[in-house]
N, C-alpha and C positions, 0 to 999 in steps of 0.2 A: 839121852838115848843114842845108841850107836847107829850110824847110817851106812849102809852098804850099797854103793852106787857103782855097779859094774854092768857093762853090756858087752856084746860080742866084739866091739871094736877094741876092748881092752886085751883081747886074746889074739889079735891079728898077727903079732910078732912071734907067737909060739909055733914051734915046728909041728909037723903032723904027728910026731911021737908023743906030743903032749895032750892028746885028746882026752885022756883020763883026767888030767889036771883040769882041763877046760870043763869037763862034765862035773867034776868034784866042786869046782868054784861056783858054777852055776847052781848046783844043788844047794850049796851053802848059802848063796845069795837068796834063793827062794825060801830057805828055812829062816833066814834073818828077816825077810819081808813078812812072813807069816807071824813070827814072834812079835814084830813091831805092830802088826795089826791087832794081834791079841792084846798086847799091852794097851794100845789105844782104846779099843772098845771096853777093856776092863776099867780104865779110868773114866770114860764117858758114862758107861752104864752104872758104875758105882755111884758117881755123883748124882745121876738122875734117879736112881731107884733106892739107894740105901739111906734111910733117914737116920737111924742110929744103929750101930752094930749090936747084935745080940748073939746068943748061942745057937739060935735057929732062925731060918728064914720063914716068914709067914707066907701064906699063899699069894697075897698081893705083891709082895716083894719078888717072889720067885717068878710070877707071871711078868712083872715089869722087866726083870733081868732077861728073861727069855725073849720077850718081844723086842727089847732094846738090841740084843745081839742079833736077832733075826733081821731087824731093819738095817743094822750096820752092815751085815753080810750082803743083804739085797742091794744096798746102795753101792757097796764096793764092787759087786759083780756088774751092776749097771754101768758104773763109771768105766770099768775095765772093758766092757763090751763096746761102749761108745768110742773109747780111744782106739780099740782094734778096728772098728768101722772107719774111723777117721784115717788111720794109717793105711787101711786097705784102699780107700778112695784116693788118698794121696799117692800111693805107689802105683795105682792104675791110671794116674793122670787126671783124676776127677777134681782136683783142687788147683 
């Protein structure tokens, strides 16, 4: 899996005229992160919910996949919110 690890410090040496490039690179980074998450929950939920592949999903498998993806998204959002809170506390001198 490809990893795209960029942050704003990677763009500090770009001139003010390169704002479009900065925005483009950050958007591409976000796309790569979304694709990586989709790939990850595809793997996790496939292993958890798919017993044997067939031509149709039965109701139980469909429900399992839906619940698995929902939990994966909930967990990802929770972790993101916690990190944002930690960063906010750290930047305000709370840590």
